[in-house]
N, C-alpha and C positions, 0 to 999 in steps of 0.2 A: 504494500500500500504506500501511496505517496502522501506527503503532508496535505495535499489538496483533498484527499479522501477524508480527512479529519476536520476540515474547516467548516465553520458555521457562519451563518449570516448575522447581521446586526439585529434583525428581527428575531432570530432564534435566541440570541443572547438576551434580548429584552424579555422574551417569554420565560427563559430560565430564571431571570431575576424576579419577575412577577410571581412565578410559582414558588420561589424560595428554595432554601436548602433542603436536602433530603438525602436518601441513601446514595444517590449518584450525582449530586450537585453540592459543591462546597464553595463558599465565598471566603476570600482572604483579602484583607486591606492591602497587604504588601507581602513581598517574599521574605520569609524567615526560614531558618532550618527546620521548623515544625512542618512546613509544607512538604518536605521530603517524605515524612511519614504518611501524609494524605495521598501523595502520588503513588507511593508503594501500596497503600491500602486499596486504592482504586485498581491498580495493576493486578493485585492478588485476588480481586473480586471480579465483577463483570465490567469493570471500567467505570468511567465517570467524567464529570466536567468540573474543573477547578477554575474559578474566575478570580483572577487577581485584580485588585483595585476596586473591590466591592465589599462594603461593610455587611455585617450579619443582618442588618435591617433592610438590605437591598439598595442602600444608597451607593451610587457609583462615585468613587473619589479618584479613580485612575491610578495607574502604576506605570512608571517609565520602564519600558522594555529596552534595557541596555544590552550591549554585546556581552558584558559580563554576566548579566542575568540569564540571557539565552544560553551561554556556555554552561552555567551551573545546572540549569534544568536539563539540557542535553546530556551532560555528564551523568546526572542522576539516572536518567532513563536508560542511557547506554549501559551503565554499571548494573542496573537492575536486570535488564534484558540479558546481559552477558552471564550473570549469575544463574539465570533460569535455564540456559541452554546446556 
């Protein structure tokens, strides 16, 4: 699968926020090491959507997606996938 296979539209994001958090949706205001646990939990289950820059009450505050942040997330997912094979 390619990254495009996992992309969602802004309307889908708005719907996820309106529906709130649940078993497969998690809101996080910003990246912290705790997010690693959530990503791994989703990966060990049936998957899920983690929305950075969204408060627990659904308020969108935004999160700057820097190259460093992308690298951290990619590293986490690669390391998890490597350990599973």
